[in-house]
C-alpha positions in Angstrom: 0.0 0.0 0.0 1.3 3.4 -0.9 2.2 5.5 2.1 0.8 8.8 0.8 -1.3 9.1 -2.3 -1.7 12.9 -1.8 -4.6 15.3 -1.3 -6.1 16.0 -4.7 -9.8 16.8 -4.0 -10.9 13.6 -5.8 -13.6 12.8 -3.2 -11.8 9.5 -2.6 -11.0 8.8 1.1 -7.2 8.7 1.7 -6.9 5.7 4.0 -3.2 5.2 3.3 -0.4 5.2 5.8 -0.4 9.0 6.1 -4.1 9.0 6.5 -3.9 6.5 9.4 -1.4 8.8 11.1 -3.7 11.8 10.6 -6.5 9.8 12.3 -4.3 8.3 15.1 -2.6 11.5 16.2 -5.8 13.6 16.9 -7.4 10.6 18.6 -4.6 10.1 21.0 -4.3 13.8 21.6 -8.1 13.9 22.3 -7.7 11.2 24.9 -4.8 13.0 26.6 -6.7 16.3 26.7 -9.9 14.7 28.1 -7.8 13.0 30.8 -6.0 16.3 31.7 -9.3 18.2 31.7 -10.9 15.6 34.0 -7.9 15.9 36.3 -8.2 19.6 36.5 -11.9 19.6 37.2 -11.5 17.0 39.9 -8.8 19.2 41.6 -10.3 22.6 40.7 -10.6 23.5 44.4 -6.8 23.4 44.9 -5.3 26.9 45.4 -3.2 26.7 42.3 -6.2 25.9 40.1 -8.9 28.1 41.8 -7.3 31.2 40.4 -7.1 29.9 36.8 -10.8 29.7 35.9 -10.6 26.1 34.7 -14.1 26.1 33.0 -13.0 29.0 30.8 -9.7 27.3 30.0 -11.3 24.0 29.1 -14.0 25.8 27.1 -11.4 27.5 24.9 -9.5 24.2 24.5 -12.6 22.3 23.5 -13.7 24.9 20.9 -10.3 24.9 19.3 -10.2 21.1 19.4 -13.2 20.8 17.1 -11.4 22.8 14.5 -8.1 21.0 15.1 -9.7 17.6 14.6 -11.3 18.6 11.3 -8.0 20.0 10.1 -6.2 16.8 11.0 -8.7 14.6 9.0 -8.9 17.0 6.0 -6.3 14.8 4.2 -8.3 11.7 4.9 -11.6 13.3 3.7 -9.9 14.5 0.5 -12.7 16.8 -0.5 -15.6 14.9 1.0 -16.4 17.9 3.1 -18.7 20.7 1.8 -17.1 24.0 1.3 -20.0 25.8 2.9 -19.6 23.7 6.1 -15.9 24.3 6.2 -16.6 28.1 5.9 -18.9 28.1 8.9 -16.6 26.0 11.0 -13.7 28.2 10.3 -15.8 31.3 10.8 -17.1 30.2 14.2 -14.9 27.6 15.9 -11.5 29.1 15.0 -12.1 32.7 16.0 -14.3 31.8 19.0 -11.7 29.3 20.2 -8.8 31.7 19.8 -10.8 34.4 21.6 -11.8 32.2 24.6 -8.2 31.0 24.7 -6.8 34.5 25.1 -9.6 35.3 27.5 -8.2 32.5 29.7 -4.8 34.0 29.3 -6.2 37.3 30.5 -7.1 35.6 33.8 -3.5 36.0 34.8 -3.7 39.8 34.4 -7.0 39.8 36.2 -5.7 37.8 39.2 -2.6 39.9 39.4 -4.5 43.1 39.5 -6.9 41.9 42.2 -4.1 40.5 44.3 -2.4 43.9 44.2 -5.3 45.1 46.4 -3.6 43.1 49.2 -0.5 45.3 48.8 -1.8 48.7 47.8 0.3 51.8 47.4 -0.1 54.7 49.7 -2.6 57.3 48.7 -4.9 55.0 46.8 -8.5 55.0 47.5 -11.9 55.1 45.9 -12.2 58.4 44.2 -15.1 57.6 42.0 -18.1 59.8 42.2 -21.7 59.0 42.2 -23.3 57.5 39.1 -26.4 59.5 39.5 -25.0 62.5 37.5 -23.4 60.4 34.7 -25.1 59.6 31.4 -26.3 56.0 31.0 -23.6 55.2 28.4 -20.8 56.4 30.7 -22.1 54.3 33.5 -22.1 51.3 31.2 -18.6 52.0 30.1 -17.5 52.5 33.7 -19.0 49.2 34.7 -17.2 47.5 31.7 -13.9 49.0 32.8 -14.4 48.0 36.4 -15.5 44.5 35.6 -11.9 43.2 35.3 -9.8 42.1 32.4 -11.3 38.6 32.1 -15.0 39.7 32.2 -14.2 42.7 30.0 -12.5 40.5 27.4 -15.5 38.1 27.5 -17.9 41.0 26.9 -15.8 42.2 24.0 -15.7 38.6 22.6 -19.5 38.4 22.7 -19.8 41.8 21.0 -17.2 40.9 18.4 -18.7 37.5 17.6 -22.1 38.9 17.2 -20.8 41.6 14.9 -18.7 39.1 12.9 -21.4 36.5 12.5 -24.3 38.8 11.6 -22.7 41.7 9.8 -19.8 39.8 8.1 -20.0 36.1 7.9 -23.8 35.8 7.4 -23.8 38.5 4.8 -20.8 37.1 3.0 -22.4 33.6 3.0 -25.6 34.9 1.5 -24.2 37.1 -1.2 -21.5 34.8 -2.5 -22.4 32.1 -5.0 -19.4 30.0 -4.1 -21.4 28.4 -1.4 -24.7 28.0 -3.3 -25.6 28.3 -6.9 -29.3 29.1 -6.5 -29.0 32.6 -5.0 -26.4 35.2 -4.4 -25.1 38.6 -5.6 -21.4 38.0 -6.2 -20.5 35.6 -9.0 -17.4 33.5 -9.4 -14.5 35.5 -10.9 -13.5 32.5 -13.0 -15.6 29.5 -12.2 -13.6 26.3 -13.0 -15.3 23.6 -14.9 -13.4 20.8 -13.2 -15.1 19.8 -9.9 -11.8 19.3 -8.1 -10.5 22.7 -9.1 -13.9 24.2 -8.2 -13.7 22.7 -4.7 -10.1 24.0 -4.3 -11.0 27.5 -5.5 -14.0 27.6 -3.2 -11.6 27.6 -0.2 -9.9 30.7 -1.4 -11.0 34.3 -1.9 -12.2 37.3 -0.1 -15.0 35.3 1.6 -12.5 33.9 4.1 -11.0 37.2 5.1 -13.3 38.1 8.1 -12.5 34.9 10.0 -8.8 35.1 9.4 -8.8 38.9 10.2 -10.3 38.0 13.6 -7.6 35.4 14.2 -4.9 38.0 13.1 -6.3 40.5 15.6 -6.1 38.2 18.5 -2.7 36.7 17.6 -0.9 39.7 16.3 -2.5 42.6 18.2 -4.0 41.4 21.4 -1.4 38.7 22.3 1.6 41.2 22.1 -0.5 43.6 24.1 -1.1 41.0 26.8 2.6 40.0 26.8 3.4 43.7 27.5 0.9 43.9 30.3 2.1 40.8 32.1 5.8 41.5 31.6 6.4 42.5 35.2 4.5 39.6 36.8 6.9 36.9 38.2 4.6 34.4 39.8 5.5 31.0 41.4 3.0 29.1 39.3 4.8 29.4 35.9 1.7 31.2 34.7 3.5 34.1 33.0 5.8 31.7 31.2 2.8 29.7 30.1 1.1 32.8 28.8 4.1 34.0 26.9 4.7 30.6 25.3 1.1 30.3 24.2 0.9 33.8 22.8 4.1 33.2 20.8 2.8 29.8 19.6 -0.2 31.3 18.0 1.7 33.8 15.8 2.8 31.7 12.8 -0.6 29.9 12.1 -2.4 32.5 9.9 0.7 33.6 7.8 1.5 30.0 7.1 -2.1 29.2 6.1 -2.1 32.2 3.7 1.2 31.2 2.3 0.1 27.6 1.7 -3.0 28.8 -0.1 -1.6 31.5 -2.4 2.2 30.8 -2.9 2.9 28.5 -5.8 6.1 27.4 -4.1 4.0 25.8 -1.3 1.9 23.8 -3.7 3.9 20.6 -3.5 3.7 20.5 0.3 -0.1 20.9 0.2 -0.4 17.4 -1.3 0.5 15.8 2.1 0.1 18.8 4.4 -3.1 20.6 3.6 -3.3 24.4 4.3 -5.6 24.2 7.3 -3.0 21.9 9.0 -0.8 24.9 9.6 -3.1 25.8 12.4 -2.5 22.4 14.0 1.0 23.0 15.6 -0.1 26.3 17.1 -3.4 24.8 18.5 -1.6 21.7 19.9 1.0 23.9 21.7 -1.6 26.2 23.1 -3.8 23.3 24.3 -0.9 21.6 25.8 0.3 24.6 27.8 -3.2 25.4 29.0 -4.0 21.8 30.2 -0.8 20.2 31.2 1.1 23.1 32.9 -1.6 23.4 35.6 -1.5 19.6 36.0 2.3 19.8 36.5 1.8 22.6 39.1 -0.6 20.4 41.0 2.0 17.6 41.3 4.7 20.1 42.1 2.6 21.6 44.9 1.8 18.2 46.3 5.5 17.3 46.3 6.3 20.6 48.0 3.6 20.0 50.7 4.9 16.5 51.3 8.5 17.6 51.6 7.5 20.5 53.9 5.7 18.1 56.2 8.7 15.7 56.1 11.1 18.5 57.1 8.8 19.6 59.9 8.4 16.0 61.1 12.2 15.5 61.1 12.7 18.7 63.0 10.2 17.9 65.6 11.6 14.4 66.0 15.1 15.7 66.5 13.9 18.4 68.9 11.9 15.9 70.9 14.8 13.5 71.4 17.3 16.3 72.0 19.5 15.7 69.0 21.1 18.5 67.1 20.2 19.2 63.5 22.9 18.7 60.9 22.8 20.5 57.7 24.2 17.5 55.9 21.0 15.6 56.6 18.8 18.0 54.6 18.0 15.4 51.9 14.4 16.2 51.5 15.0 19.9 51.1 17.6 19.3 48.4 14.9 18.0 46.1 12.9 21.2 46.0 14.9 22.8 43.2 17.5 21.6 40.8 18.9 25.1 40.1 22.4 26.1 41.1 21.0 28.7 43.5 19.0 26.1 45.3 22.1 23.9 45.7 24.2 26.8 47.0 22.0 27.4 50.0 21.2 23.8 50.8 23.9 23.7 53.4 22.6 26.8 55.2 18.9 25.8 55.2 17.5 25.9 58.7 14.6 23.4 59.0 13.1 25.3 61.9 12.1 28.1 59.5 9.6 25.7 57.9 7.8 25.1 61.2 4.4 26.5 62.3 6.1 28.5 65.1 8.2 30.4 62.6 5.2 31.1 60.5 3.2 32.4 63.5 6.1 34.5 64.6 6.3 36.1 61.2 2.5 36.7 61.1 2.6 38.4 64.5 5.7 40.5 64.3 6.2 41.4 60.6 3.8 39.9 58.1 4.3 42.5 55.4 7.1 40.8 53.4 5.1 37.5 53.5 1.9 39.4 52.5 3.8 41.1 49.6 5.2 37.8 48.4 1.9 36.0 48.7 0.0 38.7 46.8 2.4 39.5 44.0 4.0 36.2 43.4 1.9 33.3 44.9 -1.5 35.0 44.3 -2.6 33.9 47.8 -2.6 37.3 49.5 -6.1 36.8 50.8 -4.9 34.0 53.1 -2.2 36.1 54.8 -4.4 39.2 55.0 -7.2 37.1 56.6 -4.8 35.6 59.2 -3.5 39.1 60.0 -6.9 40.7 60.3 -8.2 37.8 62.5 -5.1 38.3 64.7 -5.9 42.1 65.0 -9.5 41.2 65.7 -8.6 38.8 68.5 -6.3 41.5 69.9 -9.3 43.8 70.2 -11.0 41.4 72.6 -8.0 41.4 75.0 -7.0 45.1 74.7 -10.4 46.4 75.5 -11.1 44.2 78.5 -10.4 45.6 82.0 -7.1 44.4 83.4 -7.7 44.9 87.1 -10.5 43.7 89.3 -11.5 46.8 91.1 -14.7 48.8 91.7 -14.5 50.3 88.2 -14.6 46.9 86.7 -17.6 45.9 88.8 -19.6 49.0 87.8 -18.7 49.0 84.1 -18.3 45.4 83.2 -21.8 44.9 81.8 -22.0 47.9 79.4 -18.4 47.5 78.3 -19.0 43.8 77.5 -22.2 44.6 75.5 -20.5 47.4 73.6 -17.4 45.2 73.0 -19.5 42.4 71.6 -21.2 44.6 69.2 -18.0 46.3 68.1 -16.2 43.0 67.6 -19.2 41.6 65.8 -19.2 44.6 63.4 -15.5 43.9 62.6 -16.2 40.2 62.3 -18.8 40.9 59.7 -16.3 43.0 57.8 -13.8 40.1 57.9 -16.5 37.7 56.7 -17.5 40.0 53.9 -14.0 40.6 52.7 -12.5 37.2 53.0 -15.2 34.5 53.3 -18.4 35.5 51.5 -18.7 34.4 48.0 -21.0 37.3 47.3 -18.9 40.1 48.5 -15.3 38.9 48.3 -13.1 39.1 45.1 -10.9 36.3 46.5 -12.8 34.1 49.0 -10.5 32.0 51.1 -10.5 28.3 50.4 -12.4 26.7 53.3 -14.6 23.6 53.6 -18.3 23.9 53.0 -19.0 23.0 56.7 -16.9 25.9 57.9 -18.5 28.2 55.4 -22.0 27.2 56.6 -21.0 28.0 60.2 -19.8 31.5 59.3 -22.8 32.1 57.1 -25.2 31.3 59.9 -23.5 33.9 62.1 -22.7 36.7 59.6 -24.6 36.3 56.3 -27.7 38.3 57.4 -25.7 41.1 59.0 -23.4 41.3 56.0 -26.3 41.8 53.6 -27.5 44.8 55.7 -24.1 46.3 56.3 -22.6 46.0 52.8 -25.7 47.4 51.0 -24.9 45.7 47.7 -21.3 46.7 47.8 -18.4 44.5 48.7 -15.7 45.9 51.0 -12.1 46.1 49.9 -10.8 42.7 50.6 -7.3 44.0 51.5 -8.4 46.7 54.0 -11.9 46.0 55.3 -11.2 48.4 58.2 -10.3 51.3 55.9 -13.5 53.2 56.6 -12.8 52.9 60.4 -10.2 55.7 60.5 -7.9 55.7 63.5 -7.6 58.4 66.1 -4.6 59.0 68.3 -6.8 58.5 71.3 -10.3 57.2 71.4 -11.8 59.3 74.1 -15.2 57.7 74.0 -13.8 54.4 75.1 -10.7 55.5 76.8 -8.4 53.4 74.6 -5.2 54.8 73.2 -5.1 53.6 69.6 -1.3 53.4 69.8 -1.8 50.3 72.0 -3.6 48.5 69.2 -0.7 48.9 66.8 2.3 48.6 69.1 3.8 45.8 67.2 3.8 47.6 63.9 5.2 51.0 64.9 8.9 50.1 64.9 8.9 48.6 61.5 6.7 51.2 59.9 8.9 54.0 61.2 12.2 52.7 59.9 10.9 51.5 56.5 11.9 53.8 53.6 9.0 55.3 51.6 10.2 53.5 48.4 9.8 50.2 50.2 6.7 51.1 52.3 4.6 52.2 49.4 4.4 48.7 48.0 3.4 47.2 51.3 -0.1 46.6 52.4 -0.8 48.7 55.4 -2.3 45.7 57.1 -0.1 45.8 60.2 -0.6 49.6 60.6 -4.4 49.2 60.7 -5.7 50.4 64.1 -9.1 49.1 64.9 -11.5 51.9 66.0 -15.2 51.9 66.6 -16.4 54.8 64.5 -18.5 52.4 62.3 -21.2 51.2 64.7 -23.3 48.2 64.2 -26.9 49.1 63.1 -29.5 48.9 65.8 -31.6 46.4 64.0 -28.8 43.8 64.0 -28.7 41.5 67.0 -25.4 39.8 67.9 -25.9 36.0 67.9 -25.4 34.3 71.2 -22.9 31.9 69.6 -20.6 34.7 68.7 -17.4 34.6 70.7 -13.6 35.2 70.5 -13.2 31.7 69.1 -15.6 32.2 66.2 -12.8 32.2 63.5 -10.6 29.5 65.3 -11.5 26.6 63.0 -11.2 28.6 59.8 -8.0 30.3 61.0 -6.4 26.9 61.7 -7.4 25.6 58.3 -6.0 28.6 56.5 -2.8 28.6 58.6 -2.2 25.0 57.6 -2.8 25.9 54.0 -0.2 28.7 54.2 2.2 26.5 56.1 2.3 23.8 53.3 2.0 26.1 50.3 3.0 29.8 50.5 5.3 29.6 53.5 7.9 27.1 52.1 8.0 29.1 48.8 8.6 32.3 50.8 11.4 30.6 52.9 13.1 29.3 49.8 13.0 32.6 48.1 14.4 34.4 51.2 17.3 31.9 51.4 18.1 32.3 47.7 18.4 36.1 48.2 20.5 35.7 51.4 23.2 33.7 49.7 24.6 37.0 48.3 23.6 39.1 51.4 24.2 36.9 54.5 23.7 39.6 57.2 21.1 42.1 57.8 23.6 45.0 58.2 25.3 44.2 54.9 21.9 44.0 53.1 20.8 47.4 54.6 24.1 49.2 54.0 24.5 47.7 50.5 21.1 48.8 49.3 20.4 52.0 51.0 23.9 53.5 50.9 24.1 56.5 53.2 20.7 55.8 54.6 21.9 52.4 55.7 23.6 53.7 58.8 20.5 55.5 59.9 18.3 52.4 59.4 20.9 50.2 61.2 20.8 52.5 64.2 17.1 52.4 64.2 17.2 48.6 64.3 19.8 48.6 67.0 17.7 51.0 69.1 14.7 48.8 68.8 16.5 45.5 69.7 17.3 46.1 73.4 13.7 46.8 74.2 12.1 44.2 72.1 13.4 41.8 69.6 13.3 43.4 66.2 10.4 42.0 64.1 11.8 39.2 62.0 10.5 36.1 60.3 13.5 34.0 61.4 15.5 33.5 64.6 19.1 34.2 65.3 21.1 34.1 62.1 19.9 37.3 60.6 18.3 35.7 57.6 15.0 36.8 56.3 14.8 39.6 58.9 11.9 41.8 59.4 13.7 44.8 58.0 14.2 44.0 54.3 16.3 46.2 52.0 14.7 48.1 49.2 16.5 45.9 46.6 15.1 42.8 48.2 11.6 44.3 48.0 12.1 45.3 44.4 12.8 41.6 43.7 9.5 40.7 45.3 7.6 43.5 43.5 9.4 43.0 40.2 
């Protein structure tokens, strides 16, 4: 049997050796994509997949796959496919698939923009005015702009597809006699008499320009624009690299398709590699990156979680039995990265930094570097922000309680307790709205349905009344509760509520501080009172968030925290001491900052995320922060 008879539009099926390959390859690829898609859907609740909008990704892949499969079997069909049907498929599935695909790529930009809310710059705020004085079309445009890149792209896709289908494709199909001989306005330029030549010429001409123009717009205009917008994103999920590769992969398809159709030099190759097949390599690469890169990230995160637990278990075992830890025994940690930088700090890795106590110390003393890393690199800033706000909320219970049992406590304990419960409930509703509620939060934390139902029973009704159809800023839900130097009404100095954050905020340079979330400088005040018609549930207590807090802390410990520790060690190879890092990055300002650190140390240990070796200290140099931000 001849391996390849060639594609000649003879309406005879090509079931030769090449035809079998063209059937086998898309079949195997379909099975692989289905398996990968099922895996993603089954694990869609994992943190690394929740942010990716898996339904949108799979929808774009499936739409492109319909066109890919027809391109792959075009050689086998050998003309046994109506030209009009091919016209509609190329006019619908190809542009729609490309559009949905780039909409899923836009999800990276959308997530990165939302996560920046957890690390806002100073001076930002809601400056928008009321919509009552704006024309309706301006309100509509403003809502479209505020909807986020992904939703905005989907809206534009819908508008573009409607315009293309009704004003271009449908009109072209009706007026051109290439697709039907009975009616139409535009005749063939030179209608061939041979049926094979007629079928070949039908697949060329101006009728195909609208669909290919749409693909050109997405691949050669929008894709470079998207690459420019995400150029500064350096995430830990490989998402930017995936987006860059997929955008580049889609570039050559349309030019090669046009060259195969119209260049005489390409005619010999079209016998075995039909023109539509030039879309296949680009589509396969795009599908592979969208489906299998997230699958790889799932396995990578699972390995990271297992190795973190192993390091913690080994540390606790050695600590329990009193043995000292040897850096030569860090075998599990050496698997985390195969890069030279990872090998260079393997001998200095301190396993104690991976423990829960180190994480809690960082959250209590100086969570800002971790918050910045989580928001801008790991896209999990909502977890760190939630833990920090809950810590501040719990501090409110202790700070506002009487410390001595005297006659003042006996006379004021009842009204103070009632007022305290309402104030704390008000703040708890804000935490619920900003971090837990699916309705009000841009980034709800990942908790079990049982925990969600418990919090909904306590806060859902009050949140609906307080929010008034507007979600709070998830990064700073206490922003409207402006602090005062002294709350005279309650007799509580607000400096007491932010004592742990003063030292670090004062010595941080403005260039560094402007990128930080002001989470630790938030001072809880009680200007925003709970509405009178809202009753505080009897079940509400200081331990309301305990179970959810423990769940999120465990999630951070096994996902974000080890990534943060590894990144800090990698930077500290070149800057082993705090003083060297400060002096090397701030120059003349370094002496002043070092003195500020030394002045704080005798009174209270300087806020740090580590222990005694000066690594990953609470006072990070501006160059270190630029690495996180950049």
